Structures are given as structure tokens and as C-alpha cells.
N, C-alpha and C positions, 0 to 999 in steps of 0.2 A: 242197303241202299235201295231206293225205290226204282221200279222199272222205268226205263225210258221208252216212251211210246212214239213211234215213228209212223207218219202217214206217207205211203208211197203213192205218188200221183204222177200223171202224165197222160198224153194223148194215147189213143188206141195204137197198138202195134209197135210200141217203143221198147217193150221187153219187160214190163212189170210182172206179168204172170210167169214168164220164163225165169226171171230172177228169183221169185219166190219158190218155184219148182226146184231150181238148182240148190237154193239154200236148204230146202226141206229134204231133198232126196240125194243130193250130191251129184246128180247127172241130169241130162236133158233128153233122155231116151223116151220118156213118157210125160210130156208136159200136162200138168193138171192145174185146175183153177184153185190153187191154195189162196186163202184169204189172209194168212198171217204166217209169221216165222218168229221163233224164239231164239235168241242168240245171247251169249254171255262173253263180255270182254272183261277179263280179270274178275273183279267182284261186281261188275255192273251188268245186270240183266237188261236186255233190249228186246222189245217186241216190235216187229214191223207189221203194220196192217196195210193191206192193199187198199181197202176202202175204210176210212174212219172219218168221223166228223173232225175236221181240221182243228176246231177249237179244243178238242180233247188231246191233241198230239203235242208232244214236247218239241219235236223236230219234224220238218217236212223234207222228204226226199223228192225232188222234182226230176223226173227222168225224161230225156228226150232222145231222139234218134239222130246220131251224128251224120247219117246219110240223107237226112230230110230237114232242111232248114226251117220248113214250115212248122215242124213239131216244136220249135222254140217259141212259137206264138203263145202256146199254153203256159210255158214257163214265165214269159214276160207278163201275161195277164195275171197270173197268180202273184208274182212279185209286187205288182202295183197295189194289190189289196191286202197283202199279208204282212204282218210284223213278226211272225214266228221265225225262229232260226231255220235256215234253208240250206240243204246240201244239194247241189246240182250235179246230176250224173248224165253224161253223154254216153249212151250205149251204142254198141256195134262198132267199136274202134277197130275191130278186125276187118271191117269192110272199107276203111278209108286209109289213105296214104298218111303216114306220120307227118305231123306239122310241128317243127320245133317252136318253142315259145317265142323266140325272137321274130317269127314270121306270123304271129297271131293277128297283127293289125291288118295284114293283107288277106286274111282268110275270112269269108263271110260268116261262118259259124263262130269261130273263135273271137272275132272282133266283137260280135254281139255279146258273147259271154264276158269279155273284158269290160264292155260298156255296163253290163249288169253289175259286175263286181264293184265298179266305181260308183254306180248310182244307188245301189241298195245295200245298206250296212247290215242287213240281217242275213246275208249270204255267208255261211261258215266256210264253205269250200266248193271247188269244182273238180270233178274227176272224169277222166276218160275211162270207160270200162268196156269189157266185152263179156256179156253173160255167156255167150256161146263158147268162148275160150276160158271161162272162169278167170278172167284177167282183172286184177286190181279190185276185186269185189269187196274185200274186207276193209279196205282203206276208208270208204265212206262210213262204214259202221263204227270204226275206231274214232272218226271225227265226231260222230254223234255224241260220244261220251264228253267231248269238250264243251258241249252246250249246257251241261248240268253243273 
């Protein structure tokens, strides 16, 4: 099977470099500027590129900061112009209070995500993750396989 190419995009300071460091080294003690990560889910090789021409990517991972609603502006702007499959990842879930799904409509960030999910049919999934706590990191990678 061919490699799935994932472009990892988002505003500055949302955790892209930290995610790639964690995936490449297994810890966060020495964050380095990795530009890619190779991963294999069953028989499906995946390559995540921090910076890649989006037209060469099979899937786009859009990362934003759950503690900064303004970081969703990048996500929205990208969704307006892209038809590629998108996985949205809200990072820094360790820094926010848990919000049950039945309360999403009242929450400023989650209500925007719900709006995106209804408005853009190219969104594959949305995930709360915490790079710092290595929480729920592989779930978006597993979902990338579904796009092939």
C-alpha cells in the first residue's frame, strides 16, 4: 500500500513541533524542530510532514490551541479554501476543564468546531489531544487511514 502523506498545519505555538518531537523521540525533554515523522498502522505507512505543499498531501491535520480561540481562525480560513480530507486536532486538553459533548453548544470553542463539522464535508474527525501528556495522539493517525 502507498504511503499516506499528511500535512500538519496550524498557527504558531499550537504544538506542531512538540507533536513531531514526541512522535520521533517518545518524550518532550528536548524539543527539536523535526520536519517529519514516519508511522505505520497495520500495513499502512504514514508520513507526517510539518511543512509540505498541501496539494501533495493526502490528508491535512489542522492543529489549534484549545486555550486560545483565536487559533481557530487559521483552521476556519483553511477549511474555506481546501477540499482535502481534514482531521482537526485541538491540542493542550490538559490545560482546560473537561467539557461533556452535550455542553458543546454553550462552549465558544466547541460550538465553532460543531459548526465546522456541519458546514464542511471534508472534515474526517475532530480530536482533543494533549501532546504534553501524550494523550489520544494515535487516534488522529488511525483516522488518517480511513481517508484512503
